[in-house]
MILO-372378 format. One record per residue: residue number from 0; residue in one letter; x, z, y of N, C-alpha, C, CB in turn. Coordinates in steps of 0.001 Angstrom, whole numbers, plus 500000, padded with zeros to 6 digits. Atoms other than C-alpha are relative to their C-alpha. Glycine has a CB too. Example, Ala and Ser with C-alpha at 12.3 -4.5 7.8 and 13.67 -1.06 7.14 Angstrom:
<pts>
0	A	500890	500000	498810	512300	507800	495500	500900	500000	501200	499008	501246	500027
1	S	499180	499940	498810	513670	507140	498940	499230	500730	501090	500414	498585	500462
</pts>
This chain:
<pts>
0	M	498554	499928	499653	572059	742406	939541	500726	500820	498868	500215	500697	501469
1	K	499272	499315	500911	574583	743423	936916	500848	501112	500696	500824	499043	499241
2	T	499195	498965	499543	576273	746704	937413	501029	500357	498851	499114	501209	500429
3	I	499093	499574	501018	579314	748182	935550	499265	500835	498927	501141	500794	500626
4	S	500634	499155	500812	577098	750869	934150	499005	499221	498934	499284	500978	500894
5	S	500994	500754	500855	574474	748347	932714	500756	499063	499040	498983	499145	500909
6	V	499180	500816	500935	577211	746073	931286	500627	500762	498875	501078	499322	500740
7	V	499384	499161	500922	578939	748924	929635	499007	500544	498963	500672	501089	500719
8	E	500998	499506	500963	575698	750224	928088	499620	498867	499034	498726	500545	500744
9	T	500369	501082	500872	574846	746794	926702	501132	499812	498948	499745	498685	500828
10	Y	498769	500218	500979	578388	746510	925209	499883	501038	498926	501489	500152	500754
11	I	499997	498866	500910	578114	749922	923569	498828	499855	498959	499871	501346	500819
12	K	501161	499909	500796	574657	749539	922279	499945	498761	498981	498743	500058	500938
13	N	499910	501126	500996	575572	746227	920440	501033	500382	498898	500437	498613	500728
14	K	499062	499534	500997	578127	748267	918373	499625	501362	499509	501394	500015	500545
15	P	500533	498780	500485	576271	750936	916414	501065	501157	499632	499187	499652	498806
16	F	499034	498861	500385	579363	752749	914976	500650	500495	501195	501101	499562	498982
17	L	499440	499651	498690	580895	752768	918425	499103	500987	500660	500183	498765	500891
18	L	500981	499100	499307	577735	754220	919838	500001	501386	499351	498543	499392	499952
19	N	500066	498679	500637	577670	756953	917192	501304	500747	500310	499773	499873	498438
20	G	498805	499231	499691	581311	757865	917848	499973	500488	501472	501266	499144	499732
21	L	500042	499601	498525	580686	757986	921589	499039	501286	500143	499426	498710	500953
22	T	500961	498861	499909	577680	760448	921121	500669	501221	499382	498619	499677	499258
23	L	499347	498926	500596	579899	762559	918889	501147	500494	500712	500369	499672	498746
24	G	498848	499618	499140	582594	762697	921494	501368	499880	499270	499813	501456	500499
25	I	498740	500189	500648	585323	761401	919213	500678	498786	500335	499855	500047	498633
26	V	499421	501318	499533	586178	758292	921087	500920	500270	501231	498813	498941	500397
27	N	499125	499925	498923	589116	758126	923473	499508	499056	501089	501403	499690	499564
28	L	500575	500934	499037	587452	756791	926626	500947	499089	500750	499265	500744	500961
29	T	499029	500824	499283	590580	755585	928273	500468	498823	499230	501159	500799	500382
30	S	499639	501089	500925	591640	753531	925230	498936	499030	499897	500322	500501	498651
31	L	501119	500826	500095	588164	752253	924902	499758	499108	501163	498887	500785	499782
32	A	500159	500779	498708	588008	751196	928529	500993	498897	500116	500150	500913	501223
33	R	498966	501062	499944	591248	749258	928140	499664	498871	499064	501385	500559	499652
34	I	500445	500961	500971	589856	747466	925100	498881	499126	500567	499539	500706	498742
35	M	501160	500621	499459	586602	746620	926909	500257	499223	501328	498967	501046	500207
36	Q	499757	500462	498601	588086	745655	930359	499949	498425	500037	501440	500542	500539
37	Q	500054	501525	499925	588656	741851	929729	498657	499476	499804	500892	499352	498971
38	E	501317	500474	500270	585282	741380	928212	498958	500264	501151	499539	500636	498733
39	L	500874	499648	498887	583527	743254	931029	500307	499149	501304	500157	501524	500297
40	E	499638	500834	498795	585489	741339	933691	499382	498547	499887	501616	499903	500139
41	Q	500579	501259	500219	584256	738048	932170	498504	499989	500196	500335	499548	498676
42	E	501374	499852	499794	580750	739338	932152	499551	500175	501399	499562	501055	499260
43	M	500260	499697	498622	580905	740665	935714	500458	498814	500900	500717	501319	500396
44	G	499500	501018	499220	582809	737697	936972	500855	500434	501067	498991	499265	500499
45	K	499070	499452	499014	585210	739856	938885	500925	501118	499394	499191	500567	501199
46	E	499128	498948	500474	587912	742428	938417	499365	501398	499927	501182	500056	500871
47	V	500606	498544	500113	586867	745822	936975	501099	500937	499644	498821	500123	498864
48	K	498976	499034	500279	589055	748804	937140	499629	500896	498751	500224	500870	501260
49	Q	500213	499128	501173	589598	750929	934006	499302	501284	500389	501332	500327	499318
50	G	500541	498722	499600	588748	754071	935918	498469	499905	500133	500642	500463	501325
51	A	501409	500141	499729	585264	752694	936776	499308	499864	498563	499713	498705	500986
52	I	500570	500177	501384	584711	751817	933053	499964	501394	499312	500892	498946	499118
53	V	499908	498617	500639	585821	755383	931968	498756	500869	500587	501523	500747	500369
54	M	501139	499200	499360	583305	756904	934474	498640	499566	499429	499983	499803	501594
55	A	501315	500505	500566	580551	754648	933127	499806	500428	498646	499897	498507	500024
56	L	500080	499562	501307	581367	755530	929611	499722	501492	499857	501206	499648	499335
57	K	500261	498500	500025	581388	759311	930354	498528	500243	500340	500949	500794	501052
58	R	501405	499887	499623	577977	759049	932040	499071	499581	498895	499724	499181	501215
59	L	500768	500480	501181	576628	757040	929114	499950	500889	498905	500508	498790	499509
60	S	499903	499206	501135	577911	759351	926493	499218	501320	500238	501462	500242	499663
61	E	500726	498825	499738	576371	762346	928202	498481	499737	499947	500414	500557	501329
62	E	501437	500388	500039	573010	760552	928580	499578	499741	498562	499731	498726	500876
63	L	500362	500274	501352	573018	759341	924982	499999	501253	499137	500920	498986	499434
64	E	499926	498800	500622	573940	762764	923726	498577	500731	500045	501108	500800	500650
65	F	501361	499311	499826	570676	764128	925294	498950	499134	499397	499640	500273	501533
66	R	501110	500799	500404	568611	761110	924605	499833	499933	498393	500192	498583	500604
67	L	500005	500162	501484	569529	760754	920849	500054	501398	499382	501236	499102	499491
68	N	499786	498795	500749	570842	764170	919689	498881	501035	500265	501363	500580	500345
69	H	500897	498815	499720	568496	766585	921443	498622	499648	499436	499904	500343	501599
70	K	501291	500348	500502	565334	764628	920683	499885	500077	498465	499663	498640	500464
71	V	499958	500058	501492	566328	764056	917082	500081	501412	499419	501228	499147	499502
72	E	499864	498687	500517	567392	767642	916582	498769	500783	500144	501090	500683	500632
73	R	501359	499431	499878	564016	768895	917922	499130	499677	498842	499339	499518	501240
74	V	500842	500386	501048	562261	766863	915350	500421	500627	498649	499980	498521	499923
75	L	499362	499466	501274	564632	767899	912490	499692	501455	499794	501545	499822	500026
76	K	500230	498604	500111	564171	771595	913295	498544	500322	499554	500315	500654	501320
77	N	501422	499866	500176	560392	771098	912902	499471	499240	498658	499295	499429	501295
78	L	500305	500644	501202	560561	769316	909536	499094	500879	499123	501262	499637	499295
79	G	500947	499190	500750	557632	770452	907227	500607	500147	498529	498505	499303	500002
80	D	499616	499796	501396	557647	770925	903491	500811	498907	499376	498816	500186	499205
81	I	499238	500900	500767	560147	769254	901268	499663	500010	498569	501370	500269	500166
82	T	500428	500028	501463	558942	768240	897756	500889	499087	499183	498513	499517	499854
83	V	499233	500809	500913	561040	767067	894951	499260	499753	498646	501343	500673	499754
84	R	500573	500504	501341	559747	765051	891902	501040	499383	499170	498874	498957	500199
85	S	499008	500596	500894	561936	764140	888931	499278	499194	498924	500909	501095	499357
86	S	500475	500845	501144	561503	761933	885876	499124	498948	500405	499302	500785	498991
87	L	500748	501190	499370	560481	758786	887753	500707	498697	499433	500064	500042	501722
88	T	499492	501384	500356	560892	755027	886773	499566	499050	501091	499447	499494	498578
89	D	500200	501068	498986	561072	752164	889201	499978	498728	499323	501072	499989	501076
90	Y	500259	501434	500482	559726	748726	888203	499956	499125	501187	498640	499850	499179
91	N	499971	501015	498851	560355	745648	890302	499440	498687	499339	501590	499769	500656
92	F	500595	501134	500478	558226	742522	889858	500020	498845	501103	498601	500358	499546
93	T	500291	501058	499076	557957	739070	891429	498557	499979	500358	500404	498695	499445
94	I	501390	499934	499587	554737	738837	893447	499289	498699	499465	499888	500138	501605
95	N	500977	501013	500446	551901	736859	891846	498645	500626	499884	500409	499372	498653
96	P	501407	499401	500057	548138	737297	891649	499767	500877	498868	498962	498945	499941
97	K	500178	499101	501100	548333	738830	888194	500589	501317	500191	500525	499442	498827
98	V	499440	498658	499781	550606	741600	889326	499047	500871	500816	501360	499903	500712
99	L	501048	499194	499188	548025	742679	891933	498882	500440	499081	499369	499129	501213
100	Q	501156	499694	500882	545231	742553	889324	500479	501124	499055	499494	498683	499168
101	R	499541	498950	500916	547353	744567	886794	500240	501289	500639	501210	499601	499332
102	Q	499705	498787	499306	548395	747069	889397	498657	500740	500324	500823	499690	501297
103	A	501282	499406	499733	544687	747649	890295	499379	500671	498735	499065	498933	500548
104	E	500434	499392	501216	543835	748237	886627	500733	501266	499692	500147	499065	498895
105	F	499159	498791	500255	546753	750649	886255	499542	501147	500872	501510	499709	500268
106	I	500417	499024	499089	545640	752541	889347	498700	500599	499544	499889	499429	501358
107	S	501383	499489	500450	542086	752825	888026	500169	500896	498866	499021	498847	499585
108	E	499830	499089	501097	543369	754376	884793	500636	501312	500338	500770	499369	498986
109	I	499294	498845	499712	545549	756948	886423	499337	500824	501135	501386	499632	500335
110	S	500593	499387	498726	543203	757799	889326	499514	501452	499784	498771	499127	500511
111	N	500554	498581	500166	541858	761002	887624	501119	500842	499407	498672	500051	499030
112	L	498858	499236	500388	545285	762183	886491	500596	500810	501055	500979	499160	499484
113	T	499380	499149	498940	546823	765062	888351	501402	500169	499752	499366	501347	500101
114	D	498532	499684	500157	550415	765979	889044	500806	498871	499515	500206	501131	499057
115	I	499144	501214	500299	551835	762470	888693	500426	499307	501296	499218	498965	499085
116	F	499481	500637	498910	553892	760478	891021	499760	498537	499963	501367	500288	500106
117	Y	500204	501478	499944	552867	756929	892005	500142	499502	501466	498560	499609	499422
118	T	499913	500684	498623	553857	754692	894969	500445	498579	499670	501081	500753	501067
119	S	499658	501398	500073	554255	750961	895464	500352	499491	501378	498861	499193	499398
120	S	499600	500682	498771	555796	748775	898131	500040	498579	499735	501329	500471	500527
121	R	500080	501471	500259	555220	745045	898585	500792	499343	501134	498455	499452	499950
122	G	499203	500742	499087	557754	742803	900146	499390	498599	500127	501473	499953	499536
123	V	500388	501467	499951	557624	739001	900790	499908	499397	498686	500971	499193	500796
124	N	499888	500662	501280	558613	738001	897306	499923	500893	498795	501236	499278	499952
125	E	500008	499164	501052	558536	741130	895234	499206	501286	500294	501356	500267	499625
126	T	500674	498715	499822	556751	744390	894524	500665	501005	499136	498507	499916	499676
127	N	499409	498885	500636	558172	747776	893548	498950	501025	499651	501056	500589	500863
128	I	500914	498889	500368	556126	750416	891620	500842	501072	499351	498834	499525	499026
129	I	499281	498854	500543	557464	753854	890978	499016	500926	499496	500896	500674	501008
130	V	500905	499061	500611	555710	756189	888616	500784	501120	499231	499041	499244	499049
131	S	499598	498920	500888	556118	759408	886690	500333	499393	498704	498918	501073	499844
132	D	499702	500447	501327	557706	758913	883282	498843	500218	499031	501216	500690	499507
133	S	501070	499655	500913	554542	760587	881799	498907	498948	499975	499418	501330	500370
134	V	500976	501139	500069	552480	757484	882724	500685	498591	499938	499060	500052	501250
135	S	499266	501357	500106	555184	754766	882235	499492	499193	498852	501549	500189	499815
136	H	500580	500744	501159	553573	753914	878850	498824	499217	500434	499588	500941	498861
137	L	501168	500640	499509	550386	753119	880675	500411	498765	500928	499122	501052	500771
138	M	499410	501005	499164	552341	751135	883220	500444	498757	499194	501174	500595	500743
139	E	499519	501043	500819	553987	749077	880533	498940	499382	499131	501079	500490	499189
140	K	501092	500557	500702	550728	748607	878715	499294	498995	500927	499048	501106	499511
141	H	500670	501003	499075	549067	746902	881778	500817	498866	500387	499564	500635	501237
142	F	499119	501043	499600	552216	744912	882524	500706	499384	498801	500991	500521	500987
143	A	499295	500440	501182	552977	744003	878988	500387	498522	499971	499181	500295	498836
144	D	499612	501461	499981	552882	740213	879693	500712	499645	501275	498754	499082	499846
145	E	499241	500169	498714	554775	740690	882958	501432	500240	499803	499497	500935	501083
146	K	498570	499717	500201	558491	740318	883028	500518	500638	501288	500820	498680	499636
147	W	499492	499454	498721	560006	742789	885552	501494	499583	500193	499853	501591	500025
148	I	498669	500441	499676	563093	741778	887430	500971	501069	499833	500071	499484	501354
149	H	499080	498912	500041	564558	745239	887447	499215	501207	499591	500716	500203	501342
150	K	500653	498629	500296	563724	748632	885880	501151	501104	499954	499160	499966	498519
151	V	499000	498872	499956	565540	751913	886636	499295	501192	499743	500749	500128	501322
152	D	500542	498721	500227	564773	755261	885144	500892	501101	500422	499671	500145	498630
153	K	499217	498815	499652	566073	758761	885534	500163	500187	501474	501337	499932	499374
154	L	500066	499997	498527	565119	758731	889195	499308	501350	500367	499178	498693	500588
155	A	500695	498853	499334	563860	761574	891508	499689	499644	501367	500825	501278	499992
156	S	500405	500223	498588	562176	761644	894813	500070	501347	500828	498518	499399	500045
157	V	499984	499027	499022	562585	763806	897932	498979	499592	501055	501391	500182	500560
158	T	500964	500291	499107	559502	763869	900108	499959	501032	501209	498731	499935	499266
159	V	499923	499118	498851	559629	765290	903680	498802	499800	500937	501307	499765	500753
160	K	501118	500080	498963	556661	766061	906072	500603	500088	501368	498922	501163	499820
161	L	499367	500056	498653	557474	765124	909640	499046	500499	501018	500449	498574	500368
162	P	500942	499571	499002	556103	766700	912779	499359	498815	500726	500682	500911	500986
163	K	500682	501135	499333	553617	764605	914813	500824	499432	501104	498658	500421	500552
164	D	499242	500537	498866	556081	764249	917633	501175	499153	499605	500477	501103	500850
165	N	498957	500902	500442	558435	762175	915391	499828	498618	500404	500116	500034	498602
166	V	500342	501267	499649	556628	759069	916409	500609	499643	501399	498515	499877	499965
167	G	499361	500319	498677	558612	757370	919160	501426	500558	500274	499111	500513	501075
168	V	498636	499467	499868	561873	759259	918585	500957	499059	499278	500105	501460	499420
169	S	499078	500975	500547	564474	756600	918083	501264	500665	499419	500384	498996	501081
170	G	498791	499469	500618	567373	757319	915787	499772	501039	498995	500873	500530	500996
171	L	500272	498828	500950	565645	759874	913544	500348	499566	498664	498504	500496	500014
172	F	499671	500376	501387	565963	757924	910252	501355	499615	499909	499165	498917	499484
173	Y	498607	500305	499991	569346	756686	911258	500815	501219	499786	500384	499345	501255
174	Y	499282	498796	500123	570556	760249	911622	499882	500596	498623	499548	500947	501008
175	V	500154	499441	501346	569092	761371	908304	500782	499157	499011	498506	500071	499591
176	F	499361	500896	500997	570392	758335	906378	501443	500047	500158	499527	498569	500119
177	Q	498580	499900	499755	573786	758694	907971	500561	501194	499342	500293	500036	501449
178	K	499626	498792	500680	574046	762231	906693	500014	499863	498574	499145	501066	500345
179	L	500020	500309	501416	573069	761140	903259	501165	499061	499562	498663	499368	499653
180	A	499021	500888	500281	575520	758235	903365	501374	500645	499943	499949	498953	500950
181	W	498758	499344	499882	578349	760489	904382	500353	500800	498642	499940	500946	501245
182	E	499837	499169	501096	577855	762549	901291	499897	499118	498709	498960	501136	500042
183	G	500027	500909	501139	577750	759525	898998	498705	499876	499231	501010	500398	499085
184	I	501335	500107	500640	574003	759573	898283	499572	498541	499999	498928	500887	500746
185	N	500425	501420	500109	572808	756193	896989	498388	500026	499970	500656	499274	498613
186	I	501468	500019	499881	569194	755681	898115	499439	498721	499297	499565	500041	501535
187	C	500607	501211	500829	567256	753400	895580	498812	499537	500774	499529	500410	498436
188	E	501162	500422	499374	564059	753330	897574	499653	500955	501175	498890	499912	498988
189	V	500429	499191	498831	562615	754543	900966	498501	499598	500139	500907	499689	501397
190	I	501468	500186	499807	558804	754964	901338	499530	500840	501141	499203	500362	498722
191	S	500386	499162	498849	557387	756147	904665	498623	499712	500500	500962	499821	501121
192	T	501280	500127	499255	554097	756781	906516	500361	500608	501364	498712	500774	499258
193	N	499749	499418	498657	553637	758086	910068	500614	501320	499953	498760	500105	500773
194	F	499633	498486	499918	554192	761728	909200	500633	500438	498650	498654	500942	500311
195	E	499449	499672	501325	555965	761609	905835	501050	498852	499633	498788	500113	498876
196	F	499181	500979	500598	558936	759858	904316	500596	500435	498604	501091	499669	500962
197	T	499502	499803	501302	560248	759696	900780	501239	499155	499673	498934	499724	499049
198	I	498890	500749	500454	563637	758759	899430	500035	500172	498476	501322	500459	500693
199	V	499859	499936	501457	564216	757964	895756	501489	499736	499695	499040	498941	499261
200	V	498551	499973	500348	567596	758715	894315	500083	500257	498522	500809	501107	500818
201	S	499837	499710	501376	569139	759212	890874	499734	501513	499805	501416	499578	499513
202	E	500246	498600	500303	568325	762578	889196	501376	500816	500170	499399	500134	498496
203	E	498715	499347	499884	572103	763363	889252	500204	500370	501519	501172	499048	499444
204	Q	499655	499794	498626	572048	763202	893095	498919	500769	500773	500257	498680	500646
205	V	501170	499517	499300	568630	764713	893922	500282	501405	500543	498762	499999	499067
206	D	499697	498666	499475	569921	768351	894240	500797	499921	501314	500787	500811	498955
207	L	499210	500110	498782	572498	767359	896837	499185	499383	501074	501260	499197	499775
208	A	500891	500592	498982	569987	765097	898659	499053	500984	500549	499231	498854	499443
209	F	500949	499014	499610	567546	767945	898844	500795	501015	500937	499340	500710	498698
210	K	499204	499047	499136	570293	770312	900223	500344	499472	501294	501249	500400	499356
211	I	499634	500673	498765	571392	767754	902883	498842	499970	500905	500500	498607	499752
212	I	501232	499993	499150	567809	767327	904114	499637	501343	500467	498832	499434	499267
213	K	500425	498622	499725	567073	770997	904007	500896	500540	501138	500102	500916	498687
214	D	499078	499475	499042	570170	771788	905995	499855	499380	501405	501377	499799	499495
215	L	500306	500652	498693	569042	769363	908768	499185	500902	500841	499259	498670	499817
216	K	500945	499040	499198	566442	772002	909817	500777	501054	500604	498889	500670	499114
217	N	499249	498910	499361	569252	774413	910669	501073	499548	500952	500619	500845	498968
218	L	498962	500513	499056	571269	772209	912991	499996	500751	501291	499793	498519	500290
</pts>
């Protein structure tokens, strides 16, 4: 059975920016209720009073503030070490059997090298490989016969260790990336594991990106 509360929650959750505004307490509930009223009445199949919508929005905003903000803030306060690496180059290739073979040969050659950055991600149609500039000559040696789609240099990475209780906390990455977006940080790549995530940005923006993420621990 549909209730006003459940219909209001569905309406809000289908509009991420509205959901964010509601949790921040910057939305006029009366005005929002007036905008929502007609659609909610069609969904419920009966008249719905604005006052009832306002009450449902108020309860929902309080619940979401606890569910999203408090859980996310707890994880952010327990962020681990933050590591910055500079002088990186990002190579992008179309997937084919030779790319995988050449990548394996490249990894074999750099396996004994210390203090270098290497990561790769594979999509449906393309592969990205990011390496320290100090081994880019080896990268280009192994991929000499391969035409890359895209190559970007002068990049840097910010790697953050996450607490174990981050798994299952919804909205964590949304919150982090929202903060970065508000400050105009352009994220070139995102690499994540269960307890660690890395963003790749331009060297010009890495200091600001580091500061933003570091400051999240002090919310």
